[in-house]
N, C-alpha and C positions, 0 to 999 in steps of 0.2 A: 891439563884438562884433556883428556882423550877424544877422539871424533865422537865416541858413542856416547861419553858424556854429554858433548856439546849438542849431538842433534839431541839426546834427550833433555836438554834443558830447554832447547828451543821448541821441544814437541809439548811439554808441560805448558809452558808459556803460552804456545799456540792454540793449545786446546782452552786454556782459561779465557783468552784472548776471542776465541770463535763462539764458545759457549755466551760469553757476555754480549758480544756483538750480535748473535743471533738473537738474543732474548730483548735487546735494546730496539733493534730492527723490527723485530715484530710486532714489539709494543709501539713503535712510531709508525710504522705500516697499518697497523689496525685503526689507531686513532685518524692518521691521514685518509683512509677508505671512509671510514664514518664521518669525518667532518666535512671532506673535500668532495668524496664521490670518485665515480667511475672513470669520467672524463679527465680531470685533473691527474687520477693517477696512472691513466693513459699516458699522456702527455709527459709526466715524471718520467716513464718507462722509456719511450720515445727519445726524449733529449738524452738521456743516459747513455742509449746506444749510439747516438749522433755523435757524442762527446768520445766514446770508445773508438768510433772509426776515426775518429780525428788523431787519437793517440798513435795512429798508424804513422804520424812524425815522427815517433821516435826510429824508425826503422832498425830496430835492433841494436843500437850502440850501448844501451845500458847491457844488455846481456853479453854482446861481446867484449866490454871492458871489464864487468865483472869475472869473466873468465881469465882476462890478462891480469887480474889482481892477484888472483890464487898464489902463483909464484913469488912475487915479492913480499906477499903477507906471509907465507910460510918460511922466508928467508929471512923476515924482518928488516928488509932494505927500505927505510923510510925515505929516503932521496926518490927511489924508483915510484914508491906508493905516492909521494906528492906530485911527481910529475904525472903518473895516471889522474889522479883527482884535478888536478887542474886541466888535464884535458878534458877531462869528464864534463867540469862545471862550465866551460866554453860550449862545450856540445850541447848540453841540456838548456842553456839559456837561448842558443841558436833554435834548438826544438821550441821552445816556448813561443819565440817570436813567429815561427812558421805556423803553429797552431792557432796561434791570434789571427794572422793574416787570412788562413783557409777558412777559419771559424767566422769572420766576418763575411768572407767572399760566399759561404754558402747560405748565410741568413736570408736573402731574397726567395731563396727557395724553400723555404720552411713549410709554406701554405700547400706544397704538392705530397710533402711527406707526411703531413697531418691531415689524415681524412676524415670529415666529420667532427670537428673539433667543438660541435656543441655553441653556445654563446660566446666562446674567446675571439676576441677580433685580432686580426694579423698583428697590430701595435701589441697588445698584451702578449702575444705568442711570441713577438719577437724580444720583447722586453725579458722574460722568462730566461728565452735563449742565451741572453748575453751574460746572464747571472751566471748560468752551467757553464758558460765560455770560459768567466772570469774563475771560477773556482778550480777549472781544469788545468789553465794556463800557469795560475801561480803554484800549482803543484811543482811544477817542474824546477822552482828556483831552489828547492830544498832536496829533490828526490835522488841527486848524486850522493848525497853524503851519507845516505845508508848504503852504499854499495860498499864501504870500506868495513864497517862495521858485520855487514853479510859475508865477506869474504872471511871473515875471521870468524866465521860460525856463530856471532853474536845475533843472530837474527831476533832473540827476543826482544831488542831494543826497540827496533823498529815497529815489533808486533805490540809491545806496550805502549807507544806513543800514539799509534793508530787506535790502540782500544780505548786509551783516555779520552782523544779526540773525539770519538764515535758518541761515547757515553755524554760529555759535554755538547756536541751537536746536537744530540738525540733531545736531551733533555731542555734545550733552549728552543729548540724547534715546535717539541710536544706543547710548551707553554705557549708560544708563540699562536699554534693552532685553536688550541682551546680559548685563548683570549680574544682573537681577532677574525679567526677562521678564514685568513686570506694568504692564498699561495704566493703573493709578491713578498710578503714579510717573512713568510716561511723560509724563502730563497736566501733573503738578506741577512735572515739569521745563520744560516748554514756558512754564507761569506764570511760573516764578521768573525767566527769561531775558527774557520780554518785560516785566516787572515793571521791569527795570534796563534795559531799552532805554528806555522811556519816560520815566525818570529821566535818562538821558543826551539823548534828544532835548529835553527841556527845557531843560537846562543848554547845549546847544549852540547852539541855535536863540535861546534868549536873548543870548548872546554874539554870534551873527552880525548879529541885528538888537536893538541894546541898546534903541534907541528904543519897543521893545515892551512893556520894564518899566516907562516912563513912567506915572504914577498921573493926570497931567494928560491925560486923554483927553476930547474933545468927542464928543457923542453924533451920530449920524448926522441929518439933517434928516428931517423926514416925509416929504419927498419921495422920499430917496434909500431909506429903510426901505419906502418903498411899492413901489419898484421892485423890491427884493428879494423882498418879499412876493409881488408879483405874478407874478413868473416861478417861484417856488417852490411856487405854488400849481397852475401848470403843470406844473411838476416832479412834484409830488405823484402826477398821473394817471401820468405816465411811469415813476417809480418803483414804484408799485403794479401798473403792467401788466407792466413789465419783472420784478419778481420773481416774478409768477404766471407769466411765461411762462419765464424762464430758470433758475430758481431751485427749482423745484417737481418737477423730472423726478424726481430721486432719491428724493424723498419721497413719490411717488407708487408708485414701484416698491418702495420700502420698505414701505409698507402696503397695496400690493394683490398683490405678488410674496411677496417675502420679505426679509431684510436681507442676504443672502447673495449675491443678484443684484445688490444695488445696489453691492456690493464689486466685482463683475465688470463692470459697467457704468462704475464709478468710474474703473476704470485706463484705458480707452479714454476718456473726458472728461479725465482728466489729461494722457495725452499730448496729445490733441490741443489743449488748453488752453496747456500749456506751451511744446510746439513751435510753435503759432501765435502766443507770445507774441513770439516773433523777429519777425514779421510787425508785431504791434500795436504795437511799439516806435515804429516808423517814423512811424505815423499819430499815435499819442498825445504823440510828441514835439514836432509841429509844431502841436498845437491853439492854444497860445498865438501862436504865430507866424503862424496864420490869424487871429487875433484882432485881431492888429496890421495883418496885410492889410486886412480888412474896415475897419478904422479909417483907413486911411490911402489906400487903392488905389481905380482906378476899377473900375465894375462887369466891364468887359470883361477887364481882369487878373485880378478874382477868378475869373472864369469860365475861364480858361485855367488857371490854378493848380488850381482844382478838376477841371479833366478830366485833367491830368497825374497828380494825386494819385488820382483813381479810376481811370485807365488802370494803375497802378502796384500799386494794390491788387488790381485783377483779376489781373494778372498772377502776384503771390506767392501770393495765397490760392488762386488755381486751380492754383498749383504745389503747393500743399499740399494742396488736395483730391483731385487725382490721386496723390499719395504716400499719401496716408493709405488712401485707398481700396485700394490696390494691397499696403501693408506692414504697415498696423496689426495684423492678425490674425495674419499669419506671425511679426511681432516678439514680440507678445505671449504667444502658442501655442508658439511653436517656438524662439525666442531666449532670451527673458526668463526667464518661468515653467516653458517648457517641459511644459505640461499643457493639452490642449485643454479642460477643464474651465471654463477662464478666458476663453474665447473666445465672441464674439457671434455669431448668424447673419449673412452678408453680409449679406442686405437690411436689415438693422438699421444696420449700418457704413454701407453706402450713404446712408439717410437721416440718419446722423450729418454724413458727409461734404458732402453735398448743403447743409446747414444751415450747416456751416461756410465754405463758398465764400458763400453768401448773407449769411451774418453780415458777411463782408468788406465787400460794397457796403452794408449796412448801417452798417456802422463810418464809412465814409466819409461818409455823409448824416450820421450822427449827430454826428461831428466838425465837420463844418462848420455844422450848426446850433448847436451848442454855442459856437462861435467868433463865429458870428453873434448870438447871443443869441435866436436864435427857438425859444422854447420855448411859446408859447401857441398856435401854429397848428394842432399835431397831438396838442393835450394828451389827447386822448380814444382816439387809435389804440393806445397801449401798453395803455389797459384793454382795450379790444376783444380785441386780441392774448392777452391773459392769460386773458380767458374762453374765446376758442374754446380754445386750449390746453390748459386744464384740463378744459373739457367733452369735447374729443375724445380726449385721453389718457384719461381715466377711463373715457370707455365702450368705448375699444379695448382697453385693458391688459386689461379683464374677459375680453374676446373673444379675443384674439390675444396677450397678454403684451408683455413689453417694447416689442416693435417696434412696437404701436399707441401709446406713450409718445411715440416720436420720430416719428409721423405727426403729432400733435398740434403738436409744436413746430415741425415743417418747415411746415405749413400756417398756424400762425400767424405765422411769421417772414417767409411771402411776402408777407403783407398789407400791411407796413411798405416791401418791396420795390416793390410796384407803386404805394402811395397817397405816399409819402413825397417821390419826386423830384419830383413835380409842385409839391409845397410849396416846397421848395428852389428849383427853377428859376423860379417864378413870384414869390417873395419876395426872392431874393436877386439873381437874374441878369435877371428882367423878361423870361423868354423862355416856352417851352413844352418840354416834358419829352420830346417825341417823340424826339430824337436820342439822349436816355439810352438808352431802350428798345432802340432799333435798335444802338446801340454793346452793350448787354448781350446781345442774342442773337449779334452777331459773337464775343463774347468765350466764351460758353457753347458755342457750336459749335465753337470751337477746342480748347477745353478738353474737351469731349466725343470728340471725335476723338482726340485723344491719348490720352486713357484708355481708349478701346477700341482702338487701335492697339498699346498698351503689354500688353494683355491676354495673348496669345500668348507674348510673350516672356516674361511672369512665369510662365506654366506650364510655359513650357520651361527656364527658369534655375532657377527654384524649384521642381524637382518635388521636392527634398528639401530642406528649409528648414536650412541652416547659418549661421553667421555669415558666412562667406565667399560663399554664393550671396545672403544678406541684402544685404549689402555691395556686392555687384556689382549687384544691383536697383536699389539706393540711386542709384548712379553713372548707370545707363542711365537711368532715368526722369530724373534732371536732365538729361543731354544730350538727350534726345528731346523732350522737353517746353520745354525753353527753346530749343532750334534750332528748333523750330515756332513758337513763338510770335513768337521774332525775326524770322523769315522772313515771316511775314505781318503783322507791324504795325511793321516798321522804317522805312518810309516817313510814318508819320503825324507828325501835328504834336507829339502827346503823347512818343513816341519821341524824336524830334529835341529837345526841351526837356530831357528827363531827361539824354540824353547830352552836350549842351551845358554840365549840372550838372556831370557827372560829368569831362567833359573839362577843365572850368576848373579843379577841385580838384586835378586831377593837374600842373596847370602850375606 
């Protein structure tokens, strides 16, 4: 099975998984909001982000090791695969211990992170937190096992397991909510299902790759260990910076505004994240394929595939951005929860949407960097981004509230959109990045034009928000955006390549 076929299989299963998880999470989230209310929803959002920050303990080891597996997997070097996987296992067990210790260490400070938690006591908040911590720690006991199947471009294995686990977890948790209306029981139900999943993954992956149970495993050479260590050190900076930039917004809101507001923001972020995952599936599914391209193809071929990859990303992320800007608030306040108290100012939504689109560009660059093993060149950039985000967000949240948090997020993100293309073009293609920025302006210009053109249509169609007018607006935005994008770019080399790939698959 070739790279395109493997990527296609990953994409198909990824789409099925994302659709199922989106629907399951939506139902679960709706039941949660109506049964337990805004404060518990805010606590749930805040703790999820606290544990995301703690996952900083991984420090990029997984990414560095996945890169190291591409070559032995391509060469079917079983002994070397065993060596890397044994190293990976030890590293992740250490990570689990570090997260547990750090998690316990910050528990006394929870009262400062959760502002105005209603009637919840410190003891209750601490107990809930420890259950979140338990679920995070146990995930590292099997996380390393997925790296081998992913390096083989069999991402669908992890995708399918995660999907089935999510369905089971949601079913049990929804049942518990409806029967007991109790947050503690809700969390205990999740822990039980997650624990059973870890046992299943261990048994399944050991049967799929029986040689991983071999006791006779050679240690990595000093040089191989040094390669992983060097790339990990660079990825430490990336990880710390990314956490400071991407995982702290809800924490800043919960600490400086209140827990309830973090619940409101969480709904917007939830929809953007999960709907955006439909786009991300495509780009994440081809990372290992790109690793193979980098290892076997010429620089000109790599450059062409990068441009096609980037063009497709701008098309899809731009479509998402226009749709989110016009439809997010009507959906949340008019269709889903039918309460304007759950909505954000449109200027805040605009900032979220702009960051979503620019994040698409960063995803393309980051994925190609990972496939190429370029971890060291911009190792300090994420740290700078993280500092900028925290400083700007905290300074502005005090003055203008939630909107200020996302000004910081947007500003810090733009830094990578400006700096990283130069690094990629120089290191990977030996070219200047001027053409990248010229294309960026063209894509952004078309997307903004469509966004403005759709505004009067939205005002006319959704004067009253109903399920019918909302669905009609979805159709209109889909038609207008894609027809305009197609009309403008259908003669480009990037579009021609995509069209040929699609046409070939139909035959």
